[in-house]
C-alpha positions in Angstrom: 112.3 -5.4 -33.6 112.6 -3.2 -36.7 113.7 -4.5 -40.1 116.8 -2.3 -39.9 117.8 -3.8 -36.5 117.2 -7.3 -37.7 119.3 -6.6 -40.8 122.2 -5.3 -38.7 121.9 -8.3 -36.4 122.1 -10.6 -39.4 125.2 -8.9 -40.7 127.0 -9.1 -37.4 126.1 -12.8 -36.9 127.7 -13.6 -40.2 130.8 -11.4 -39.4 131.2 -13.1 -36.0 131.7 -16.6 -37.6 135.1 -15.5 -39.0 137.8 -12.8 -38.8 136.8 -11.0 -41.9 137.1 -7.3 -42.8 134.2 -6.2 -40.7 135.4 -8.1 -37.6 138.9 -6.7 -38.1 137.5 -3.2 -38.5 135.6 -3.5 -35.1 138.6 -5.2 -33.4 140.0 -2.1 -31.7 136.6 -1.6 -30.0 136.8 -5.1 -28.8 140.0 -4.3 -27.0 138.3 -1.5 -25.2 135.3 -3.7 -24.4 137.7 -6.4 -23.1 139.5 -4.0 -20.8 136.2 -2.9 -19.3 135.1 -6.5 -18.8 138.4 -7.5 -17.1 138.4 -4.4 -14.9 134.8 -5.1 -13.8 135.5 -8.7 -13.1 138.7 -7.9 -11.1 136.8 -5.2 -9.2 134.5 -7.8 -7.7 137.2 -10.5 -7.3 139.4 -8.0 -5.3 136.6 -6.6 -3.2 136.6 -3.1 -4.7 133.0 -3.8 -5.6 130.9 -5.8 -3.3 128.8 -8.8 -4.5 125.6 -9.3 -2.5 124.9 -12.7 -1.1 121.3 -13.8 -0.7 120.1 -15.9 2.2 119.7 -19.0 0.0 122.1 -20.6 -2.6 122.1 -19.2 -6.1 122.7 -21.1 -9.3 123.5 -19.0 -12.4 123.0 -20.5 -15.8 124.4 -18.2 -18.5 126.6 -18.0 -21.6 129.4 -15.9 -23.0 128.2 -16.2 -26.6 125.7 -13.4 -27.1 122.2 -14.6 -28.1 120.4 -17.8 -27.6 122.3 -21.0 -26.6 119.4 -22.8 -24.9 119.3 -21.2 -21.5 115.5 -21.5 -21.2 115.3 -25.3 -21.6 118.4 -25.6 -19.3 116.7 -23.4 -16.6 113.5 -25.5 -16.8 115.7 -28.7 -16.4 117.4 -27.2 -13.4 114.1 -26.4 -11.7 112.8 -29.9 -12.2 116.2 -31.4 -11.2 116.4 -29.4 -7.9 112.8 -30.1 -7.1 113.4 -33.8 -7.4 116.4 -33.4 -5.0 114.1 -32.0 -2.4 114.6 -28.2 -3.0 112.0 -25.6 -3.6 113.4 -23.6 -6.5 112.5 -20.2 -7.8 113.8 -18.3 -10.8 115.0 -14.7 -11.4 115.4 -13.2 -14.9 116.2 -9.9 -16.6 113.1 -10.5 -18.8 114.2 -9.3 -22.3 111.9 -6.6 -23.4 110.0 -6.5 -20.1 108.1 -3.3 -19.4 108.8 -3.4 -15.7 111.3 -0.9 -14.3 111.6 -2.5 -10.9 110.8 -6.1 -10.1 107.7 -7.9 -11.1 106.3 -11.3 -10.1 105.3 -13.5 -13.0 101.7 -14.6 -12.6 99.1 -16.5 -14.7 97.8 -13.0 -15.8 101.2 -11.8 -17.0 101.9 -11.1 -20.6 105.2 -11.4 -22.6 105.2 -7.6 -23.0 105.1 -7.1 -19.2 107.6 -9.7 -18.1 109.4 -11.0 -21.2 108.7 -14.2 -23.2 111.3 -16.5 -21.6 110.3 -15.8 -17.9 106.7 -16.4 -18.9 107.5 -19.7 -20.5 109.7 -20.8 -17.6 106.9 -20.0 -15.1 104.4 -22.0 -17.1 106.5 -25.0 -18.0 108.4 -25.4 -14.7 105.4 -24.4 -12.5 107.7 -22.4 -10.2 107.9 -18.9 -8.8 109.5 -16.4 -11.2 110.5 -12.8 -10.7 111.9 -10.4 -13.3 114.0 -7.3 -12.7 116.9 -5.4 -14.2 118.8 -6.0 -10.9 119.2 -9.7 -10.2 119.8 -8.9 -6.5 116.5 -6.9 -6.2 114.7 -9.7 -8.1 116.1 -12.3 -5.8 115.0 -10.3 -2.7 111.6 -9.8 -4.2 111.3 -13.5 -4.9 112.2 -14.5 -1.4 109.8 -11.9 0.1 106.9 -13.2 -2.1 107.8 -16.9 -1.8 109.5 -17.5 1.6 109.4 -21.3 0.9 112.0 -20.9 -1.9 115.3 -22.3 -0.7 117.4 -22.1 -3.9 117.4 -19.5 -6.7 118.2 -20.1 -10.3 119.3 -17.0 -12.3 118.3 -17.3 -15.9 121.3 -15.7 -17.5 123.1 -13.2 -15.3 126.6 -14.8 -15.7 128.0 -11.3 -16.1 125.8 -9.8 -13.3 128.6 -10.0 -10.7 126.7 -7.9 -8.2 124.9 -11.1 -7.3 127.0 -13.6 -5.5 126.6 -17.1 -6.7 127.3 -20.6 -5.4 127.1 -22.5 -8.7 128.0 -21.2 -12.2 126.9 -23.1 -15.3 128.4 -21.9 -18.6 126.2 -22.9 -21.5 127.5 -23.1 -25.1 126.3 -24.6 -28.4 127.8 -25.9 -31.6 128.8 -22.5 -32.6 131.5 -22.6 -30.0 133.1 -19.2 -29.5 132.6 -18.0 -33.1 135.7 -16.1 -34.3 136.9 -16.0 -30.7 136.7 -12.2 -30.3 134.8 -10.1 -27.9 132.0 -7.7 -28.8 131.6 -6.0 -31.2 134.2 -7.7 -33.4 133.0 -11.1 -32.2 130.1 -12.7 -30.4 131.7 -13.0 -26.9 130.6 -11.2 -23.8 133.7 -12.4 -21.9 136.9 -14.0 -23.0 136.8 -17.5 -24.4 138.9 -18.7 -21.4 136.2 -17.7 -19.0 135.2 -20.8 -16.9 132.4 -21.7 -14.4 131.8 -24.6 -12.1 130.2 -26.6 -14.9 130.3 -26.4 -18.7 127.3 -27.6 -20.8 127.1 -27.7 -24.6 123.7 -27.7 -26.3 124.0 -30.0 -29.3 120.4 -29.5 -30.4 119.6 -33.0 -31.5 121.2 -36.1 -30.0 124.2 -37.3 -32.0 126.7 -39.7 -30.4 129.4 -38.8 -33.0 129.2 -35.1 -31.9 129.1 -36.1 -28.2 132.5 -37.9 -28.7 134.1 -34.6 -29.8 133.2 -32.8 -26.6 135.9 -32.1 -23.9 135.7 -34.4 -20.9 134.9 -31.4 -18.7 131.8 -30.5 -20.8 128.4 -32.1 -20.4 126.2 -32.7 -23.5 122.7 -31.4 -23.6 120.2 -32.0 -26.4 116.6 -31.1 -27.1 113.8 -33.6 -27.6 110.4 -33.0 -29.2 107.8 -35.6 -29.5 104.6 -33.9 -30.4 102.9 -30.6 -31.5 100.0 -28.8 -29.9 97.6 -26.6 -31.8 97.9 -23.0 -30.6 94.2 -22.5 -30.9 93.4 -25.5 -28.7 96.4 -26.8 -26.8 94.5 -30.0 -25.9 94.9 -31.1 -29.5 98.1 -33.0 -30.1 99.8 -34.6 -33.0 102.8 -36.9 -32.6 105.7 -35.6 -34.7 106.2 -39.2 -36.0 102.8 -38.9 -37.6 103.8 -35.8 -39.4 107.1 -37.3 -40.6 105.5 -39.0 -43.6 102.9 -36.4 -44.3 102.4 -35.1 -47.8 101.0 -31.8 -46.5 103.1 -28.6 -46.7 104.9 -27.8 -43.4 106.6 -24.6 -42.4 108.8 -24.3 -39.3 109.1 -20.8 -37.9 111.3 -19.6 -35.0 112.0 -16.2 -33.5 114.8 -17.4 -31.2 118.5 -16.7 -30.9 119.5 -19.8 -33.0 116.5 -20.8 -35.2 118.6 -23.5 -36.9 118.6 -25.4 -33.6 114.8 -25.6 -33.7 114.9 -26.7 -37.3 117.5 -29.4 -36.5 115.3 -30.8 -33.7 112.4 -31.2 -36.1 114.6 -32.7 -38.8 115.9 -35.3 -36.2 112.2 -36.2 -35.8 112.0 -37.0 -39.5 110.1 -34.0 -40.6 110.5 -32.3 -44.0 109.5 -28.6 -44.1 110.2 -25.1 -45.3 111.9 -22.7 -42.8 111.1 -19.2 -41.6 113.8 -17.7 -39.4 112.7 -14.7 -37.5 114.8 -12.3 -35.3 115.3 -13.3 -31.7 112.4 -12.1 -29.4 110.3 -11.2 -32.5 107.2 -9.4 -31.3 104.8 -10.6 -34.1 103.4 -7.1 -34.4 103.4 -7.9 -38.2 101.9 -11.3 -38.8 104.6 -13.3 -40.6 102.2 -16.2 -41.2 99.4 -14.4 -43.0 100.6 -15.0 -46.5 102.3 -18.4 -45.9 101.0 -21.2 -48.1 101.1 -24.1 -45.6 98.8 -26.7 -44.2 100.7 -26.6 -40.8 103.0 -24.0 -39.3 105.2 -25.3 -36.4 106.5 -22.7 -33.9 108.5 -22.7 -30.7 107.0 -22.4 -27.2 108.9 -19.1 -26.7 107.1 -17.7 -29.7 103.8 -19.2 -28.7 103.5 -17.1 -25.5 103.5 -14.0 -27.7 101.4 -15.4 -30.5 98.6 -16.4 -28.3 98.0 -12.8 -27.3 97.4 -11.8 -31.0 93.9 -12.5 -32.3 94.8 -13.0 -35.9 97.5 -15.5 -35.0 96.0 -17.4 -32.1 92.9 -18.2 -34.1 94.9 -19.5 -37.1 94.2 -23.3 -37.0 97.4 -23.9 -39.0 99.7 -22.9 -36.2 101.0 -25.6 -33.9 103.4 -25.4 -31.0 106.3 -27.8 -30.5 107.4 -28.1 -26.9 111.1 -29.2 -26.4 112.7 -30.8 -23.4 116.3 -30.6 -22.4 118.1 -33.9 -21.9 121.5 -33.8 -20.2 124.1 -36.5 -20.3 126.2 -37.7 -17.3 125.9 -37.0 -13.6 125.5 -33.2 -13.8 122.4 -33.2 -11.6 124.2 -35.0 -8.8 127.3 -32.8 -9.1 125.2 -29.6 -8.8 123.3 -30.9 -5.8 126.5 -31.9 -4.2 128.0 -28.5 -4.7 124.8 -26.8 -3.2 125.2 -29.0 -0.1 128.4 -27.2 0.6 126.4 -24.2 1.6 123.4 -24.8 4.0 120.2 -23.0 3.2 119.0 -20.2 5.5 
């Protein structure tokens, strides 16, 4: 991502938090975008366009707020939840930045440049089949052809990919809510704020019972937990975050995700004190941002780690440690999803 693109993204993210002059200037374009969104949605609802149904149930986990809301941890949680319920899940994804034009199976030899950082992380953490492709339908078909044992598909994102029929929709949000409430480009929304799915989940970042109490009854709370850091150079080396909480050494936390503040909040909830380095989402690390940092330890996300480990100057830096996070979800959401899936028998 170029500096110019990152700067534009930063300006828009600030503008989308309120209805200031820039948002108002872009508002007429949002009306056009909204008309196109509603027409496209109506076209599939009324049958003018045909959504294709795959032979197995499909669960879509997505968002209407552009950028990162925590879909990757949620997808991993879904894989593990459905596996415990007796399913054999597989995942399809667009694969942001993936070089593949058609469909591509994610393997142990895949790189983030080939398949995207998030699909690679999902395949490794969830230990499940993953296929990437611009067409979710084509990706789903390729997944079933390669892994016939799969009997439920999870679409990582794809909420707006109406060409793929789905049995369960999970709409994920975070503490940013709907921003200024306007559609792109005047606001951060891909679809109107009133857009609903079968289940609503709000990623709160760190666990806070006071925040949980403010959620609507129809929304399930999700938070991210981190208990240790692993050295990028040697992932067998682990340090409990609790041991770093009282450390006098200089720590830097770096994140190239959609909402870096959420990663920082997770570390703060573990008692850590550190300097921050917020990078653009899907940062490619072509320029090493760590080279001139004065730090004894640099903490990065797993999503960034799948790219950093392919860069010699970074992967051999002993200061860099990876912090895995795990989604924890309140309530009976798992049982409700499984119950809804049971409404449609597998092929």
